C-alpha positions, 0 to 999 in steps of 0.5 A, a space after each residue: 308065307 305067314 299072314 300073321 305079323 308082330 310089328 310094322 314099321 309103317 312102310 307099305 312094302 313087305 320089308 316093313 312087316 315082321 312075321 309073328 312066328 319069327 318074332 316069337 322064335 327070336 324072342 325065345 332064343 334071346 330069352 334062353 340065352 339070358 336065362 343061362 346063368 340060372 339054368 332056366 333056359 327051357 322055361 325062358 324059351 317057352 315064355 318067348 314063344 307064348 308071350 305074343 300068341 294073342 296077336 294070332 287074332 284077326 282083330 290084332 292083325 286088323 289093328 296092325 293094318 290101321 284099325 284103332 280098336 284096342 286088342 288085349 294080346 298079352 292075356 292069351 299066352 297066360 291062359 295057354 300057359 296055365 292050361 298046358 303046364 299047370 301049377 307051378 310052372 304054368 302060373 309062373 309063365 302066366 305072370 310073365 306073359 300077362 305082364 310083359 307090357 303092363 307089368 307083373 300083376 297081382 295074383 289076386 282073384 277073379 273079382 279083380 279084372 286087372 289081376 292074373 286070376 281075373 285076366 285068366 278067367 276072361 271068356 271074351 278074348 279074340 280067337 287066337 287059335 291060329 297060333 298052333 299052325 305056326 308055333 309048336 310048344 314043347 312038352 313040360 320041361 323037367 322042372 324038378 331040378 329047379 324046384 329041388 333048389 327051392 326047399 326050406 321054410 314056406 316063407 323061403 320057398 315063396 320068395 324063391 318062386 316069386 324071385 324066379 318069376 321076376 328073373 324070367 320076366 326080365 329075360 322075356 321083356 329084355 328079349 322082346 324089347 331087343 328083337 322089336 328094336 332090331 326090326 323097328 330101329 336097326 341103327 340103335 340095335 347096331 350101336 347097342 351091340 358095338 364092341 365093348 372092352 372085355 373084363 380082361 381089358 378092364 383089369 389090365 387098365 386098372 393094374 396099370 393105373 394102380 401101378 402108376 398111382 403107387 409109384 407117385 404116392 409117398 412111402 408112408 405107413 398109410 400107403 403101405 397099409 393100402 397096398 396090403 389091402 389091395 393085395 388081400 383083395 387080389 388074393 381073395 378073388 381066387 376063392 369060390 363065389 358067394 358072400 364076402 365082407 371087406 372090412 376096411 377102415 375109412 381111408 384104406 382105399 377100398 374103392 379101387 381095391 374092391 374093384 380089383 377084387 371084382 374084376 379078378 373074381 369075375 374073370 376067374 369064375 366066368 362072370 359077366 360084370 361088376 356092379 358097384 352099389 352106392 348108397 348116396 347120389 352125392 358120391 356116386 358121381 365121384 366114385 364113377 369118375 374114379 372108375 372112369 379114370 382107372 379103366 376108361 370112360 367107355 366101360 363105366 355105366 353110371 345109372 341113377 336118378 340124377 343121370 338122365 338120358 333123354 330119348 329125344 336127343 339121342 341122335 345128337 350124342 356121340 357113340 359112347 353116350 348113345 351106347 350108355 343110354 341104351 345100356 341103362 335100359 338093361 345094364 349090358 355093360 361090364 362095369 355098372 355104378 348105381 345107387 342102392 335105390 336103383 338096385 334094390 327097388 329094381 329087384 322088387 319092381 313089377 314094371 318092364 322098364 325097371 325089371 329089364 336089367 335083372 337077368 344081367 345082375 345074375 352072373 355078376 359081382 355085386 359090391 355093396 359100398 357102405 353096407 351098413 346103410 342097407 335099409 333097416 325097414 327092408 332089411 329082411 327082403 333085401 337080404 332074401 334077395 341077395 341070398 337068392 342071387 348068391 344061391 341060385 343066380 351065380 352072384 358074388 356079393 361083397 359087403 364093403 364098409 368100415 363098419 360091418 353090420 352084424 348080418 350073419 344072424 339074419 342070413 339063412 342058417 349055414 350061410 358063410 360070409 368070408 372076410 377078405 382082410 386076413 386080420 381086420 382087427 389088426 388092420 383097425 389098430 394100424 389105422 386107428 388115428 383118433 380118440 372118440 370122446 363124449 362131449 355131453 349136451 351142447 346148446 347151439 350157442 355153446 357149440 358155436 363158442 367151442 368151434 370159434 376157439 379152434 383153428 381147424 375144426 369140422 362140425 357135422 350135424 344131422 339136418 340142413 336147417 341145423 347146419 345153417 343155424 350153427 353156421 349163422 352163429 359162427 358168422 360169415 367171417 373168413 375161415 368159416 364154411 358151410 356145406 349141405 345139399 342145399 348147395 348145388 354140386 358145383 358150389 360144394 366142389 368150389 367150397 371143398 377146394 377152398 377148404 382143402 387149400 386152407 387145411 393144407 396151408 394151415 389157415 383157420 378152417 371151421 366147417 359146419 356140414 351135414 352128413 354129406 361130408 361123411 360120404 367119401 369126401 377126402 378132408 383131414 381135420 385135427 378135431 371133429 365134432 359130431 352130433 349124436 347119431 348112429 355109431 356108423 355115422 360117428 365112425 364115418 365122421 372119424 374118417 375125416 379126422 387125422 385121416 393121413 395120420 399127421 398127429 398121433 391121435 385126432 379128437 372126435 367129440 360126440 355131443 347131444 344137440 338141442 332138440 331140433 338137432 336130433 330128429 325123432 324116429 330113426 335118427 333118435 333111435 339109432 343115436 340112443 343105441 349108439 349112446 349105449 355103445 359109447 358108454 359100454 366101450 368108452 375106452 374105444 367106442 369105434 372098435 370092431 367089437 363095439 360096432 358089432 355090438 351096436 348093430 346087434 342091438 340095433 337089429 334087436 331093437 328094430 326086429 319088428 321093423 326089419 320087414 316093415 311093409 310085410 313083404 315076405 309075409 305077403 308072399 308066404 300067404 300067396 304060396 299055396 296057389 302062387 297068388 303073389 302080389 307083385 304090383 302091391 310089393 312094387 308100390 310098397 318097396 320104396 327106399 325113398 318114400 317121397 321123391 325129390 324134384 330137381 331145381 337148376 341153380 344159375 350158379 355161374 356163367 356156364 349155368 346161365 348160358 345153358 339156361 338160355 340154351 334150354 329155351 331155344 334148343 331143339 333137343 333141350 334134353 341133351 343138356 341134362 348131363 351138363 346141368 347135373 352140377 347145378 342141381 339141388 333136389 327139393 321135396 315136392 311141397 317145397 317145389 310147389 311153394 317155389 313155383 307158386 311164389 314165382 321163384 322158379 320157372 320152367 325152361 325148355 319144357 323139361 327143366 325148372 330153373 331158379 329165376 329169383 337169385 335172391 333165394 340162393 345164398 352164396 354161403 348156404 345155398 338154396 333158402 328154405 321154402 318154409 321161410 318164404 313168408 319171411 325171407 328177411 329171417 332167412 338172411 340172418 342165418 
């Protein structure tokens, strides 16, 4: 019997030790299965066999027996891979094996001991040669088939090979985690593999839900058009995988129609799951709730930065929550709702915790909601990743939006993007419910005065401070409301309910909001004012105007605000390009032709910033020897440069009670989900100011609660930390 072991669970009998040869073989088999969607089975199997061969040393076996000496067991397999398989295969394998704990390293040089070059040049590793007695490595597999797919310009080949490395890394680390979990925590493994509804079952539930929804809906022209959109999505789902666009005006019901496309298409082409990528955390919970209503709670994994699954409270949850917590690690669920930050940063990550899910993106339908929000500074790398997924990893990608970005010229030559709607221009005309007018420049006082003269009006501005200022000029009289992310979601939900009730009853309703109201919030105003912004934002604002077509035309007035209402940089640049478009297409500045022209101009003006961090160039430079800077790229690729910190607001009695529970609970992390509706995200500098001034306090060793409720206003939410030196001034807004 083998005397070499991979893990011990701490028990003294023989059942508490996992044989190393068994672990390597099982990880290899799992990795092969994960690699099936990309025809990488043989390579993944080799990686599984090699990843822990460094554990065949006396030093590591002593560590398992209790010795505290640290042992590097990851480098040995990397060295063995390069020695046996050479370039390019050996180096690709070496990256994955060397990084299966610490993360994919930079290629680097021998002078950098943390780089792959530095690690593979080590001469001081413990003797691991005993692995040859138990593990038989196969000869070099035929790599030509895969390499033949990766032809083209040097920049493209470099991206292909680096992406292949990440995918293989994902197969390895997920297989390693799962096999180790099976041995160390078989109860969790059993929960993970519990029966999941099939895609066929999801589609059956969705069909039933949509049928009931249609039966209850009034037979209006808008609802008739929504049914046509759904029918077009169903028909297009039969087409072969690839790139699609779904150009649907705001209010056209694209969320559920695109889900129908995704489920039908996945079943037709034997794909594994549907992944819905949403740009804002402010609407992902809303969309996930829609999905849960349609197909059932147990089938929808909601994964984003606001949705935490604290490890220590695992045993306190029901089986559905436990399965979701485990599935968040590797996205092994039929329907995923996630954010663009989570999705794209994972595609360029180097840590195992972020990369584990990548192999489960292969063989999926990826629906990019509000596709115009694709990050311009990273647009080229993002499109390269999507192209790679579509070409080599059996992914269908759907650009879903009312304002299609002009991406064709940025995709590789010959790439076809098929439009799902047969006649999008005709559909636009049928949904055309507003006129867009140039309101010129308006000072804050002029804007407030115009809003005061209107019975029902929505004003959307670019910053939270500007929204607060305009609301302050309107005054806190009945019929005036404020909306921004300074208000916790529970507060915003309550205010939106009041707004909708006032609109329905025909009462005065003047709302000043940040752009959060543009993100899928179903409100219907006769008049909307929009501060200068990108044309896509103006179109989204127009979607809140005459939404149900009650009038022949609603009015959208675009105005140039005072300087503080239009931040410099991205806001200012996109507003300038939009202004040119509005003037050029004054007759219909939000037509599909105008939108295409806007994005063509935007990408032309921003062409030097479409890969602002030079990610593609850094890969191209490393191509000759495959010295790819994986760690550096992961650090550079941050869609949100500055992370936000959550503050819990004791908005109502339920929040106050949970704050008390957090102080005494054995597992305060179990409250995380329930506390989400009471969270306001703040920047680190503001968080530090709030803590320094004693306005927030820590509870349960996890959460920070607002302890001084004077700093949460019933109309505008959390007050600005920059005003802490003069809180009296804040209260006048």
